[in-house]
Backbone as a printed PyTorch tensor [residue, N CA C, xyz], in Angstrom:
tensor([[[29.2250, 59.9360, 41.9470],
         [30.6070, 60.4160, 41.9860],
         [31.2720, 60.1630, 40.6350]],

        [[31.7900, 61.1950, 39.9720],
         [32.4090, 61.0110, 38.6560],
         [33.7300, 60.2550, 38.7520]],

        [[34.1420, 59.6850, 37.6170],
         [35.3420, 58.8470, 37.5740],
         [36.3090, 59.3330, 36.5060]],

        [[37.5810, 59.3960, 36.8850],
         [38.6920, 59.6950, 35.9770],
         [39.5310, 58.4480, 35.8140]],

        [[39.8680, 58.0940, 34.5760],
         [40.8980, 57.0880, 34.3320],
         [42.0750, 57.7890, 33.6870]],

        [[43.2580, 57.5970, 34.2590],
         [44.4490, 58.2630, 33.7510],
         [45.6040, 57.2820, 33.6740]],

        [[46.3460, 57.3340, 32.5750],
         [47.5340, 56.4990, 32.4280],
         [48.7660, 57.2800, 32.8820]],

        [[49.7950, 56.5460, 33.2660],
         [51.0360, 57.1940, 33.6750],
         [50.8650, 58.0670, 34.9000]],

        [[50.0920, 57.5760, 35.8790],
         [49.8010, 58.3740, 37.0750],
         [50.7560, 58.0800, 38.2210]],

        [[51.8340, 57.3700, 37.9410],
         [52.7590, 57.0010, 39.0230],
         [53.7530, 58.1050, 39.3600]],

        [[53.8040, 59.1700, 38.5320],
         [54.7340, 60.2670, 38.8150],
         [54.3430, 61.4840, 37.9750]],

        [[55.0080, 62.5940, 38.2400],
         [54.8930, 63.7820, 37.4110],
         [53.4780, 64.3100, 37.2530]],

        [[53.1430, 64.7060, 36.0240],
         [51.8420, 65.2980, 35.7410],
         [50.6980, 64.3320, 36.0220]],

        [[50.8880, 63.0700, 35.7000],
         [49.8350, 62.0870, 35.9380],
         [49.5150, 61.9400, 37.4110]],

        [[50.5520, 61.8790, 38.2300],
         [50.3590, 61.7980, 39.6770],
         [49.6820, 63.0630, 40.1910]],

        [[50.1020, 64.2080, 39.6660],
         [49.4980, 65.4710, 40.0700],
         [48.0190, 65.5430, 39.7340]],

        [[47.6560, 65.1030, 38.5250],
         [46.2470, 65.1130, 38.1290],
         [45.4310, 64.1320, 38.9610]],

        [[45.9960, 62.9590, 39.2210],
         [45.2890, 61.9850, 40.0580],
         [44.9870, 62.5740, 41.4270]],

        [[45.9800, 63.2040, 42.0370],
         [45.7880, 63.8100, 43.3480],
         [44.7780, 64.9380, 43.3320]],

        [[44.8060, 65.7510, 42.2760],
         [43.8830, 66.8820, 42.1760],
         [42.4390, 66.4120, 42.0520]],

        [[42.2120, 65.3540, 41.2770],
         [40.8460, 64.8570, 41.1220],
         [40.3590, 64.1260, 42.3670]],

        [[41.2420, 63.4160, 43.0470],
         [40.8510, 62.8040, 44.3190],
         [40.4420, 63.8770, 45.3210]],

        [[41.2150, 64.9560, 45.3670],
         [40.9160, 66.0480, 46.2940],
         [39.5870, 66.7180, 45.9650]],

        [[39.1640, 66.5940, 44.7080],
         [37.9150, 67.2120, 44.2670],
         [36.7250, 66.2640, 44.3930]],

        [[36.9560, 65.0980, 44.9970],
         [35.8600, 64.1770, 45.2500],
         [35.5650, 63.1870, 44.1440]],

        [[36.4960, 62.9930, 43.2180],
         [36.3190, 62.0310, 42.1370],
         [36.8590, 60.6660, 42.5300]],

        [[36.3440, 59.6390, 41.8690],
         [37.0080, 58.3450, 41.8710],
         [38.0770, 58.3790, 40.7890]],

        [[39.2400, 57.8150, 41.0690],
         [40.3500, 57.8240, 40.1230],
         [40.8310, 56.4000, 39.8890]],

        [[40.9450, 56.0390, 38.6160],
         [41.5570, 54.7730, 38.2150],
         [42.9050, 55.1160, 37.6010]],

        [[43.9710, 54.7130, 38.2630],
         [45.3310, 54.9950, 37.7930],
         [45.8680, 53.7530, 37.0950]],

        [[46.1520, 53.8760, 35.8140],
         [46.6260, 52.7530, 35.0060],
         [48.0800, 52.9950, 34.6450]],

        [[48.9610, 52.1460, 35.1650],
         [50.3990, 52.3720, 35.0180],
         [51.1230, 51.0650, 34.7590]],

        [[52.3470, 51.2150, 34.2830],
         [53.2170, 50.0490, 34.1400],
         [53.6080, 49.4990, 35.5060]],

        [[53.8030, 50.3980, 36.4760],
         [54.1850, 49.9670, 37.8220],
         [53.6290, 50.9300, 38.8630]],

        [[53.5560, 50.4460, 40.1030],
         [53.0880, 51.2560, 41.2200],
         [54.1980, 52.2420, 41.5950]],

        [[53.9320, 53.1410, 42.5410],
         [54.9450, 54.1020, 42.9650],
         [54.6480, 54.5710, 44.3770]],

        [[55.6820, 55.1000, 45.0300],
         [55.4940, 55.6580, 46.3720],
         [54.5210, 56.8260, 46.3350]],

        [[54.5650, 57.5960, 45.2540],
         [53.6570, 58.7270, 45.1310],
         [52.2020, 58.2940, 45.1420]],

        [[51.8850, 57.2240, 44.4090],
         [50.5140, 56.7190, 44.4020],
         [50.1480, 56.0930, 45.7390]],

        [[51.0990, 55.4320, 46.3620],
         [50.8180, 54.8450, 47.6810],
         [50.4570, 55.9300, 48.6790]],

        [[51.0650, 57.0940, 48.5410],
         [50.7620, 58.2040, 49.4460],
         [49.3410, 58.7270, 49.2360]],

        [[48.7570, 58.4620, 48.0620],
         [47.3920, 58.9030, 47.7710],
         [46.3510, 57.8420, 48.1050]],

        [[46.7910, 56.6920, 48.6020],
         [45.9030, 55.5530, 48.8110],
         [44.6440, 55.9320, 49.5900]],

        [[43.4920, 55.5510, 49.0270],
         [42.1980, 55.7840, 49.6720],
         [41.1650, 54.9270, 48.9530]],

        [[39.9520, 54.9010, 49.4700],
         [38.9070, 54.0640, 48.8790],
         [38.5320, 54.5090, 47.4680]],

        [[38.7830, 55.7740, 47.1490],
         [38.3920, 56.2930, 45.8360],
         [39.4710, 56.1310, 44.7700]],

        [[40.5970, 55.5240, 45.1240],
         [41.6960, 55.3250, 44.1700],
         [41.8830, 53.8460, 43.8790]],

        [[41.7520, 53.4810, 42.6040],
         [42.0660, 52.1320, 42.1360],
         [43.3370, 52.2060, 41.3060]],

        [[44.3380, 51.4360, 41.6860],
         [45.5920, 51.3970, 40.9400],
         [45.6640, 50.0790, 40.1840]],

        [[45.7170, 50.1570, 38.8650],
         [45.8230, 48.9840, 38.0100],
         [47.1710, 49.0230, 37.3060]],

        [[47.8560, 47.9020, 37.2830],
         [49.1600, 47.8520, 36.6260],
         [49.1030, 46.9090, 35.4280]],

        [[49.7130, 47.3490, 34.3460],
         [49.8380, 46.5130, 33.1620],
         [50.8680, 47.1440, 32.2460]],

        [[51.3160, 46.3750, 31.2670],
         [52.1870, 46.9020, 30.2250],
         [51.3060, 47.6840, 29.2540]],

        [[51.4560, 48.9920, 29.2420],
         [50.5850, 49.8450, 28.4330],
         [50.7890, 49.6700, 26.9350]],

        [[51.8340, 48.9450, 26.5460],
         [52.0740, 48.6970, 25.1250],
         [51.6670, 47.2860, 24.7170]],

        [[51.0220, 46.5540, 25.6180],
         [50.5810, 45.1870, 25.3480],
         [49.0670, 45.1950, 25.1510]],

        [[48.6140, 44.9750, 23.9210],
         [47.1860, 45.0520, 23.6300],
         [46.3770, 44.0210, 24.4010]],

        [[46.9610, 42.8560, 24.6420],
         [46.2610, 41.8340, 25.4100],
         [46.0110, 42.2750, 26.8410]],

        [[47.0210, 42.8910, 27.4560],
         [46.8570, 43.3760, 28.8250],
         [45.8830, 44.5490, 28.8790]],

        [[45.9260, 45.4240, 27.8840],
         [44.9640, 46.5260, 27.8360],
         [43.5380, 45.9980, 27.7010]],

        [[43.3580, 44.9600, 26.8920],
         [42.0320, 44.3610, 26.7430],
         [41.5640, 43.7550, 28.0610]],

        [[42.4970, 43.1880, 28.8180],
         [42.1500, 42.6470, 30.1260],
         [41.6660, 43.7280, 31.0770]],

        [[42.3100, 44.8820, 31.0230],
         [41.8720, 46.0170, 31.8430],
         [40.4650, 46.4440, 31.4310]],

        [[40.2260, 46.5140, 30.1190],
         [38.9050, 46.9070, 29.6310],
         [37.8320, 45.9300, 30.0970]],

        [[38.1380, 44.6400, 30.0800],
         [37.1840, 43.6360, 30.5620],
         [36.8810, 43.8540, 32.0420]],

        [[37.9100, 44.1550, 32.7950],
         [37.7440, 44.3800, 34.2350],
         [36.8640, 45.6010, 34.5090]],

        [[36.9270, 46.5830, 33.6320],
         [36.1710, 47.8220, 33.8200],
         [34.8240, 47.8150, 33.1020]],

        [[34.4650, 46.7010, 32.5060],
         [33.2190, 46.6170, 31.7520],
         [32.0240, 47.0340, 32.6170]],

        [[31.2030, 47.9150, 32.0690],
         [30.0160, 48.3650, 32.7730],
         [30.2150, 49.5710, 33.6630]],

        [[31.4680, 49.9730, 33.8810],
         [31.7330, 51.1480, 34.7150],
         [31.7190, 52.4100, 33.8570]],

        [[31.1820, 53.4670, 34.3970],
         [31.1860, 54.7480, 33.6980],
         [32.5080, 55.4620, 33.9370]],

        [[33.1220, 55.9380, 32.8580],
         [34.3330, 56.7580, 32.9450],
         [33.9800, 58.1250, 32.3730]],

        [[33.9630, 59.1230, 33.2260],
         [33.6000, 60.4670, 32.7860],
         [34.7190, 61.1330, 31.9950]],

        [[35.9550, 60.9060, 32.4340],
         [37.1160, 61.4950, 31.7640],
         [38.2020, 60.4380, 31.6250]],

        [[38.6660, 60.2290, 30.4060],
         [39.8160, 59.3660, 30.1240],
         [40.9710, 60.2640, 29.7210]],

        [[42.0740, 60.1840, 30.4610],
         [43.2540, 60.9860, 30.1440],
         [44.4070, 60.0640, 29.7750]],

        [[44.8240, 60.1310, 28.5200],
         [46.0210, 59.4250, 28.0610],
         [47.2240, 60.3070, 28.3810]],

        [[47.8810, 60.0130, 29.4900],
         [48.9890, 60.8480, 29.9420],
         [50.3500, 60.1950, 29.7530]],

        [[50.4110, 58.8750, 29.8240],
         [51.7000, 58.1860, 29.7240],
         [52.3950, 58.5490, 28.4170]],

        [[53.6790, 58.8150, 28.4900],
         [54.4160, 59.1940, 27.2910],
         [55.9040, 58.9970, 27.4610]],

        [[56.6070, 59.1620, 26.3610],
         [58.0540, 58.9500, 26.3670],
         [58.7170, 59.8940, 25.3770]],

        [[59.8820, 60.4190, 25.7950],
         [60.7340, 61.1610, 24.8780],
         [62.0970, 60.4780, 24.8860]],

        [[62.4210, 59.7800, 23.8010],
         [63.7080, 59.0950, 23.7210],
         [64.7860, 60.1060, 23.3700]],

        [[65.7180, 60.3130, 24.2940],
         [66.7360, 61.3420, 24.0790],
         [68.0580, 60.7880, 23.5710]],

        [[68.3710, 59.5730, 23.9500],
         [69.6770, 59.0330, 23.5990],
         [69.5240, 57.7040, 22.8760]],

        [[70.4020, 57.4650, 21.9540],
         [70.4340, 56.2060, 21.2320],
         [71.1300, 55.1450, 22.0650]],

        [[70.7920, 53.8920, 21.7950],
         [71.4930, 52.7850, 22.4340],
         [72.7550, 52.4200, 21.6580]],

        [[72.9760, 53.0880, 20.5420],
         [74.1560, 52.8160, 19.7270],
         [75.4190, 53.2940, 20.4380]],

        [[76.5840, 52.7600, 20.0640],
         [77.8400, 53.2050, 20.6750],
         [77.9830, 54.7190, 20.6030]],

        [[78.3330, 55.3190, 21.7210],
         [78.4800, 56.7620, 21.7750],
         [77.2400, 57.4700, 22.2660]],

        [[76.0960, 56.7760, 22.2480],
         [74.8630, 57.3500, 22.7740],
         [74.4470, 58.6410, 22.1030]],

        [[74.5380, 58.7060, 20.7630],
         [74.1910, 59.9370, 20.0620],
         [72.7270, 60.3100, 20.2860]],

        [[72.4400, 61.5910, 20.1680],
         [71.0570, 62.0360, 20.2840],
         [70.2380, 61.4660, 19.1400]],

        [[69.0210, 61.0040, 19.4520],
         [68.1300, 60.5300, 18.4000],
         [67.1450, 61.6250, 18.0190]],

        [[67.3170, 62.8010, 18.5750],
         [66.3830, 63.8800, 18.2940],
         [66.7960, 64.7000, 17.0740]],

        [[68.0390, 64.5940, 16.6450],
         [68.5150, 65.3850, 15.5250],
         [68.5530, 64.6020, 14.2250]],

        [[68.6000, 65.3250, 13.1210],
         [68.6960, 64.7120, 11.8000],
         [70.0240, 63.9670, 11.6790]],

        [[69.9720, 62.7730, 11.0910],
         [71.1800, 61.9970, 10.8790],
         [71.4370, 60.9350, 11.9220]],

        [[70.5360, 60.7970, 12.9120],
         [70.7250, 59.8040, 13.9760],
         [69.4760, 58.9490, 14.1510]],

        [[68.9040, 58.5100, 13.0400],
         [67.6830, 57.7060, 13.0990],
         [67.9460, 56.3610, 13.7490]],

        [[67.0980, 56.0000, 14.7050],
         [67.1790, 54.7220, 15.4080],
         [65.7830, 54.1010, 15.3650]],

        [[65.5920, 53.1180, 14.4860],
         [64.2560, 52.5650, 14.2560],
         [63.6420, 51.9860, 15.5260]],

        [[64.4370, 51.3090, 16.3210],
         [63.9150, 50.7050, 17.5440],
         [63.3830, 51.7360, 18.5220]],

        [[64.1190, 52.8230, 18.6820],
         [63.6670, 53.8580, 19.6030],
         [62.4700, 54.6280, 19.0530]],

        [[62.4390, 54.8270, 17.7590],
         [61.2520, 55.4640, 17.1650],
         [60.0170, 54.6050, 17.4450]],

        [[60.1380, 53.3000, 17.2770],
         [59.0050, 52.4060, 17.5490],
         [58.5750, 52.5100, 19.0050]],

        [[59.5530, 52.5750, 19.9100],
         [59.2300, 52.6620, 21.3340],
         [58.4810, 53.9500, 21.6570]],

        [[58.9040, 55.0530, 21.0460],
         [58.2370, 56.3400, 21.2740],
         [56.8150, 56.3080, 20.7120]],

        [[56.6630, 55.8020, 19.4940],
         [55.3340, 55.7310, 18.8860],
         [54.4240, 54.7640, 19.6370]],

        [[55.0030, 53.7020, 20.1720],
         [54.2220, 52.6840, 20.8640],
         [53.4250, 53.2810, 22.0170]],

        [[54.0770, 54.0590, 22.8550],
         [53.4110, 54.6100, 24.0360],
         [52.7310, 55.9470, 23.7480]],

        [[53.3190, 56.7670, 22.8870],
         [52.7640, 58.1080, 22.6400],
         [51.5870, 58.1180, 21.6700]],

        [[51.5410, 57.1450, 20.7800],
         [50.5340, 57.1450, 19.7110],
         [49.6440, 55.9070, 19.7390]],

        [[50.2660, 54.7270, 19.7340],
         [49.4780, 53.4990, 19.6220],
         [48.6280, 53.2420, 20.8670]],

        [[49.2040, 53.4490, 22.0600],
         [48.4550, 53.1830, 23.2910],
         [47.2300, 54.0820, 23.4360]],

        [[47.3350, 55.4060, 23.2250],
         [46.1220, 56.2260, 23.3050],
         [45.0340, 55.7840, 22.3240]],

        [[45.4390, 55.4390, 21.1020],
         [44.4640, 54.9970, 20.1120],
         [43.7320, 53.7470, 20.5910]],

        [[44.5010, 52.7500, 21.0360],
         [43.8790, 51.4810, 21.4310],
         [43.0450, 51.6280, 22.6940]],

        [[43.5240, 52.4170, 23.6500],
         [42.7910, 52.5620, 24.9000],
         [41.4620, 53.2830, 24.6760]],

        [[41.4580, 54.2760, 23.8100],
         [40.1990, 54.9590, 23.4920],
         [39.2070, 53.9970, 22.8420]],

        [[39.6990, 53.1280, 21.9670],
         [38.8220, 52.1350, 21.3490],
         [38.2440, 51.1840, 22.3900]],

        [[39.0950, 50.7190, 23.2920],
         [38.6750, 49.7270, 24.2780],
         [37.7050, 50.2890, 25.3130]],

        [[37.8280, 51.5700, 25.6210],
         [37.0210, 52.1610, 26.6940],
         [35.9320, 53.0950, 26.1830]],

        [[35.6630, 53.0690, 24.8940],
         [34.6790, 53.9930, 24.3320],
         [33.2940, 53.7930, 24.9470]],

        [[32.9150, 52.5480, 25.2220],
         [31.5940, 52.3080, 25.8110],
         [31.5150, 52.8740, 27.2200]],

        [[32.6130, 52.7850, 27.9690],
         [32.6390, 53.3320, 29.3290],
         [32.4520, 54.8420, 29.3090]],

        [[33.1540, 55.5020, 28.3800],
         [33.0840, 56.9630, 28.3040],
         [31.7300, 57.4040, 27.7530]],

        [[31.1710, 56.6240, 26.8350],
         [29.8730, 56.9690, 26.2520],
         [28.7500, 56.9050, 27.2840]],

        [[28.9540, 56.1740, 28.3720],
         [27.9500, 56.0920, 29.4290],
         [27.8230, 57.3990, 30.2060]],

        [[28.8590, 58.2290, 30.1580],
         [28.8770, 59.4660, 30.9430],
         [27.9860, 60.5310, 30.3100]],

        [[27.4960, 61.4260, 31.1280],
         [26.6680, 62.5240, 30.6240],
         [27.4880, 63.4820, 29.7700]],

        [[28.7460, 63.6890, 30.1490],
         [29.6600, 64.5530, 29.3890],
         [30.9980, 63.8370, 29.2780]],

        [[31.0160, 62.7710, 28.4700],
         [32.2180, 61.9590, 28.3370],
         [33.3250, 62.6980, 27.6080]],

        [[34.5260, 62.6270, 28.1660],
         [35.6560, 63.3380, 27.5890],
         [36.8540, 62.4070, 27.4370]],

        [[37.4740, 62.4350, 26.2660],
         [38.7320, 61.7360, 26.0160],
         [39.7990, 62.7910, 25.7670]],

        [[40.8240, 62.7730, 26.5900],
         [41.8770, 63.7850, 26.5320],
         [43.2200, 63.0850, 26.3930]],

        [[44.0050, 63.4830, 25.4170],
         [45.3660, 62.9680, 25.2970],
         [46.3450, 64.1070, 25.5420]],

        [[47.2670, 63.8740, 26.4790],
         [48.3010, 64.8700, 26.7460],
         [49.2580, 64.8770, 25.5620]],

        [[49.2560, 65.9610, 24.8270],
         [50.0770, 66.0970, 23.6360],
         [51.2000, 67.0850, 23.9200]],

        [[51.5420, 67.9020, 22.9450],
         [52.6270, 68.8700, 23.1130],
         [52.5900, 69.8690, 21.9650]],

        [[53.0170, 71.0980, 22.2540],
         [53.1630, 72.0690, 21.1770],
         [54.2240, 71.6150, 20.1810]],

        [[55.0910, 70.6800, 20.6020],
         [56.0970, 70.1490, 19.6870],
         [55.4670, 69.3130, 18.5810]],

        [[54.2050, 68.9200, 18.7610],
         [53.4910, 68.2060, 17.7140],
         [52.7750, 69.1190, 16.7400]],

        [[52.8220, 70.4220, 17.0020],
         [52.1830, 71.3910, 16.1070],
         [53.1160, 71.7210, 14.9530]],

        [[52.6820, 71.4610, 13.7340],
         [53.5100, 71.7910, 12.5730],
         [53.5670, 73.2940, 12.3530]],

        [[52.4860, 73.9830, 12.6850],
         [52.4580, 75.4340, 12.4990],
         [53.4410, 76.1500, 13.4150]],

        [[53.7180, 75.5610, 14.5840],
         [54.5870, 76.2140, 15.5660],
         [56.0390, 75.7360, 15.5030]],

        [[56.3300, 74.8240, 14.5840],
         [57.6880, 74.2780, 14.4970],
         [58.6000, 75.2330, 13.7310]],

        [[59.4120, 75.9680, 14.4760],
         [60.3640, 76.8980, 13.8620],
         [61.8050, 76.5670, 14.2290]],

        [[62.0060, 75.4350, 14.9080],
         [63.3590, 75.0940, 15.3600],
         [63.8450, 73.7440, 14.8610]],

        [[62.9490, 72.9250, 14.2700],
         [63.3610, 71.6270, 13.7580],
         [63.7350, 70.6570, 14.8630]],

        [[64.3590, 69.5440, 14.4680],
         [64.8280, 68.5570, 15.4270],
         [63.7160, 67.8410, 16.1740]],

        [[64.1140, 67.0980, 17.1970],
         [63.2130, 66.3440, 18.0780],
         [62.2400, 65.5060, 17.2380]],

        [[62.7850, 64.7820, 16.2750],
         [61.9850, 64.1400, 15.2410],
         [60.9910, 63.1120, 15.7630]],

        [[61.4510, 62.1490, 16.5330],
         [60.5650, 61.0630, 16.9620],
         [59.4380, 61.5890, 17.8370]],

        [[59.7730, 62.4240, 18.7890],
         [58.7610, 62.9470, 19.7090],
         [57.7690, 63.8400, 18.9740]],

        [[58.2870, 64.7440, 18.1280],
         [57.3940, 65.6120, 17.3500],
         [56.4250, 64.7800, 16.5070]],

        [[56.9660, 63.7900, 15.8140],
         [56.1380, 62.9870, 14.9140],
         [55.0720, 62.2160, 15.6840]],

        [[55.4380, 61.6940, 16.8600],
         [54.4650, 60.9400, 17.6510],
         [53.3430, 61.8420, 18.1460]],

        [[53.6720, 63.0680, 18.5310],
         [52.6500, 63.9860, 19.0320],
         [51.8060, 64.5610, 17.8920]],

        [[52.4140, 64.7890, 16.7330],
         [51.6230, 65.2010, 15.5710],
         [50.6360, 64.0960, 15.2000]],

        [[51.0930, 62.8510, 15.3010],
         [50.2170, 61.7170, 15.0050],
         [49.0580, 61.6100, 15.9720]],

        [[49.3360, 61.7800, 17.2650],
         [48.2530, 61.6620, 18.2460],
         [47.2930, 62.8430, 18.1240]],

        [[47.7950, 64.0040, 17.7160],
         [46.8940, 65.1230, 17.4320],
         [45.9130, 64.7450, 16.3200]],

        [[46.4330, 64.0800, 15.3030],
         [45.5890, 63.6810, 14.1730],
         [44.5200, 62.6800, 14.6010]],

        [[44.8840, 61.7230, 15.4520],
         [43.8740, 60.7310, 15.8390],
         [42.8190, 61.3500, 16.7570]],

        [[43.2210, 62.2980, 17.6060],
         [42.2150, 62.9430, 18.4570],
         [41.2600, 63.7910, 17.6190]],

        [[41.7770, 64.4210, 16.5760],
         [40.9090, 65.1790, 15.6640],
         [39.9130, 64.2470, 14.9850]],

        [[40.3950, 63.1020, 14.5110],
         [39.4960, 62.1470, 13.8580],
         [38.4730, 61.5870, 14.8390]],

        [[38.9050, 61.3020, 16.0620],
         [37.9640, 60.8030, 17.0700],
         [36.8660, 61.8110, 17.3590]],

        [[37.2220, 63.0950, 17.3310],
         [36.2120, 64.1200, 17.6130],
         [35.0740, 64.0630, 16.5990]],

        [[35.3850, 63.6030, 15.4000],
         [34.3740, 63.4630, 14.3460],
         [33.6520, 62.1230, 14.4700]],

        [[34.4320, 61.0540, 14.6340],
         [33.8570, 59.7110, 14.6650],
         [33.0090, 59.4490, 15.9060]],

        [[33.3100, 60.1210, 17.0120],
         [32.5980, 59.8670, 18.2710],
         [31.5940, 60.9610, 18.6130]],

        [[31.3970, 61.8810, 17.6880],
         [30.4780, 63.0000, 17.9440],
         [29.0800, 62.4980, 18.2920]],

        [[28.6000, 61.5020, 17.5420],
         [27.2490, 61.0020, 17.7720],
         [27.1400, 60.1800, 19.0500]],

        [[28.2850, 59.8310, 19.6440],
         [28.2650, 59.1190, 20.9250],
         [28.2840, 60.0890, 22.1010]],

        [[28.3240, 61.3830, 21.8070],
         [28.3420, 62.3810, 22.8680],
         [29.6750, 62.5180, 23.5680]],

        [[30.7590, 62.1300, 22.8840],
         [32.0940, 62.1610, 23.4760],
         [32.8900, 63.3370, 22.9190]],

        [[33.4990, 64.0940, 23.8060],
         [34.3870, 65.1920, 23.4360],
         [35.8200, 64.6750, 23.4280]],

        [[36.5410, 64.8830, 22.3350],
         [37.9210, 64.4050, 22.1990],
         [38.8410, 65.5830, 21.9160]],

        [[39.8580, 65.7660, 22.7540],
         [40.7920, 66.8780, 22.5730],
         [42.2210, 66.4280, 22.8480]],

        [[43.1660, 67.1850, 22.3010],
         [44.5860, 67.0530, 22.6350],
         [44.9440, 68.2410, 23.5230]],

        [[45.7670, 67.9960, 24.5410],
         [46.0510, 69.0250, 25.5400],
         [47.5550, 69.1710, 25.7610]],

        [[48.0480, 70.3840, 25.5490],
         [49.4610, 70.7080, 25.7730],
         [49.6390, 71.1410, 27.2260]],

        [[50.4970, 70.4540, 27.9990],
         [50.6280, 70.7730, 29.4280],
         [51.5480, 71.9360, 29.7290]],

        [[52.1520, 72.5120, 28.6880],
         [53.2040, 73.4960, 28.9050],
         [54.5470, 72.7940, 29.0460]],

        [[55.5960, 73.5870, 29.1500],
         [56.9330, 73.0340, 29.3860],
         [57.1040, 72.9640, 30.9000]],

        [[57.0660, 71.7280, 31.4220],
         [56.9220, 71.5230, 32.8600],
         [58.1690, 70.8640, 33.4430]],

        [[58.4980, 71.2350, 34.6610],
         [59.6580, 70.6790, 35.3560],
         [59.3400, 69.2740, 35.8740]],

        [[59.4500, 68.3130, 34.9610],
         [59.2770, 66.9000, 35.2760],
         [60.5300, 66.1670, 34.8260]],

        [[60.5380, 64.8320, 35.0110],
         [61.6710, 64.0460, 34.5240],
         [61.8330, 64.2240, 33.0230]],

        [[60.7290, 64.3590, 32.2950],
         [60.7920, 64.5390, 30.8500],
         [61.1360, 65.9720, 30.4760]],

        [[60.5220, 66.9380, 31.1490],
         [60.7180, 68.3370, 30.7910],
         [62.0340, 68.9220, 31.2430]],

        [[62.5950, 68.3790, 32.3270],
         [63.8660, 68.8790, 32.8300],
         [63.7010, 70.0080, 33.8340]],

        [[64.7810, 70.3010, 34.5390],
         [64.7400, 71.3000, 35.6080],
         [64.6690, 72.7310, 35.0920]],

        [[65.0050, 72.9510, 33.8240],
         [64.9970, 74.3040, 33.2880],
         [63.6760, 74.7270, 32.6770]],

        [[62.6410, 73.8950, 32.8060],
         [61.3460, 74.1900, 32.1910],
         [60.6550, 75.3740, 32.8670]],

        [[59.6540, 75.9120, 32.1760],
         [58.9790, 77.1340, 32.6220],
         [58.0550, 76.9370, 33.8140]],

        [[57.3230, 75.8250, 33.8420],
         [56.2390, 75.6450, 34.8050],
         [56.5520, 74.5750, 35.8320]],

        [[56.0320, 74.7560, 37.0550],
         [56.0860, 73.6570, 38.0080],
         [54.8600, 72.7690, 37.7840]],

        [[54.9090, 71.5700, 38.3490],
         [53.8380, 70.6000, 38.1350],
         [52.5000, 71.1320, 38.6280]],

        [[52.5070, 71.7840, 39.7870],
         [51.2580, 72.2560, 40.3830],
         [50.5340, 73.2580, 39.4830]],

        [[51.2920, 74.1630, 38.8660],
         [50.6810, 75.1680, 37.9910],
         [50.0740, 74.5240, 36.7530]],

        [[50.8200, 73.6110, 36.1360],
         [50.3170, 72.9240, 34.9490],
         [49.0800, 72.0970, 35.2740]],

        [[49.1390, 71.3500, 36.3710],
         [48.0190, 70.4910, 36.7610],
         [46.7660, 71.3170, 37.0360]],

        [[46.9150, 72.4080, 37.7700],
         [45.7560, 73.2520, 38.0790],
         [45.1250, 73.8030, 36.8070]],

        [[45.9720, 74.2380, 35.8610],
         [45.4540, 74.7610, 34.6060],
         [44.7790, 73.6930, 33.7710]],

        [[45.4220, 72.5270, 33.6460],
         [44.8350, 71.4510, 32.8480],
         [43.5170, 70.9800, 33.4350]],

        [[43.4480, 70.9070, 34.7580],
         [42.1960, 70.4670, 35.3860],
         [41.0670, 71.4500, 35.0820]],

        [[41.3600, 72.7350, 35.1160],
         [40.3330, 73.7190, 34.7650],
         [39.8590, 73.5210, 33.3280]],

        [[40.8020, 73.2670, 32.4350],
         [40.4460, 73.0490, 31.0290],
         [39.5960, 71.7920, 30.8820]],

        [[40.0550, 70.6840, 31.4670],
         [39.3440, 69.4080, 31.3460],
         [37.9410, 69.5090, 31.9340]],

        [[37.8400, 70.1300, 33.1000],
         [36.5340, 70.2460, 33.7550],
         [35.5520, 71.0690, 32.9280]],

        [[36.0600, 72.0100, 32.1520],
         [35.1860, 72.8860, 31.3750],
         [34.8980, 72.4120, 29.9670]],

        [[35.4450, 71.2630, 29.5670],
         [35.2600, 70.7810, 28.2010],
         [33.8190, 70.3820, 27.9260]],

        [[33.3690, 70.6970, 26.7140],
         [32.0960, 70.1860, 26.2220],
         [32.2120, 69.9990, 24.7130]],

        [[31.1050, 69.6730, 24.0710],
         [31.1230, 69.3250, 22.6470],
         [31.6950, 70.4250, 21.7710]],

        [[31.5940, 71.6660, 22.1970],
         [32.1160, 72.7760, 21.3970],
         [33.6380, 72.7570, 21.3090]],

        [[34.2920, 72.0720, 22.2450],
         [35.7550, 72.0200, 22.2690],
         [36.3170, 70.8340, 21.4970]],

        [[35.4630, 69.8980, 21.1260],
         [35.9380, 68.6600, 20.5250],
         [36.7250, 68.9330, 19.2460]],

        [[37.8410, 68.2270, 19.0960],
         [38.6690, 68.3770, 17.9120],
         [39.6730, 69.5010, 17.9880]],

        [[39.8920, 70.0450, 19.1780],
         [40.8170, 71.1680, 19.3240],
         [42.1090, 70.7300, 20.0090]],

        [[43.1760, 71.4780, 19.7530],
         [44.4370, 71.3500, 20.4820],
         [44.4910, 72.5330, 21.4430]],

        [[44.4140, 72.2400, 22.7320],
         [44.3440, 73.2820, 23.7460],
         [45.5980, 73.2890, 24.6060]],

        [[45.9460, 74.4680, 25.1060],
         [47.0620, 74.5910, 26.0350],
         [46.5490, 74.4840, 27.4650]],

        [[47.4610, 74.2920, 28.3890],
         [47.1190, 74.1320, 29.8040],
         [46.3570, 75.3350, 30.3600]],

        [[46.5190, 76.4990, 29.7380],
         [45.8360, 77.7000, 30.2180],
         [44.5360, 77.9750, 29.4690]],

        [[44.1290, 77.0310, 28.6130],
         [42.8590, 77.1510, 27.9150],
         [42.9210, 77.7730, 26.5390]],

        [[44.0750, 78.2920, 26.1320],
         [44.1790, 78.8900, 24.8060],
         [44.2430, 77.8010, 23.7360]],

        [[43.6550, 78.0890, 22.5760],
         [43.6960, 77.1370, 21.4750],
         [44.9970, 77.2970, 20.7120]],

        [[45.5790, 76.1630, 20.3090],
         [46.8490, 76.1640, 19.5880],
         [46.6210, 75.6560, 18.1710]],

        [[47.4180, 76.1350, 17.2130],
         [47.2710, 75.6710, 15.8270],
         [47.8600, 74.2770, 15.6490]],

        [[47.2600, 73.5220, 14.7420],
         [47.7730, 72.1830, 14.4590],
         [49.1240, 72.2530, 13.7520]]])
C-alpha cells in the first residue's frame, strides 16, 4: 500500500488531498501544527496524524526519526501562509510596496520556503525507498516571474519564487536517487487563503492535482505544473 505524507492537512486543500488519497487506498501521514475536526472525520487505520511546529527544526527532526525506515511514495509540502495585514498600528497591507514588515516576511518565508526545504532533506531517504518517489511542493503562479504583470503581493510572491527555485535544484540534485521533484500550482481556490471570490472549489483543484501527482515521473522533474497538468513558466 503506497504512502502519502502531507503537511497542512488539517483544512482546505491539504485536508482534501488527504481524503482523496485515503479514498484511493493509500496510507496517509498528515503532519500539522494542530489536529482538526476535518481530520477527525477521516479517522481510520490508514491515517496517521502527527502534530508539531512545522517551523521548528528540532521537532521536524523528531518526526523524521519517528518515520525512519518507512517508505514515503509521495511527499507533499502543502502548508503555507499569506500574510495580508501588518501588526503595525492601522493594520496596513504588507502586500504592497511601501509597507515592508520584516517580522511578517520572516513568518511567510519560514513556512512557505524554509519548511519545505528542511522536510525534503529530512525525509529524502524515505522517499528514495519508493519505486517512483515524488516530492511535490504546493506553489503558486504568483511565484512565476514570467507571469507577474500586476506587481504587489511581495512577501508571498518572493516566498513562492524561492520555493520554485529549490524544487528546480532538487530535481537536479536528487535525480540519481530516482526522486521526481516538482512545484504545483493549485489554481485560485476558494479556501481561507484564496477567499470566497476564487475561481475553483476545493474538490475541483484536489481532483486535478491528484491526477497530476499520480502521473508524475522522472520526465516531469524540475517543472512548475498547474492543477490541470499544464506546464507554467518560471
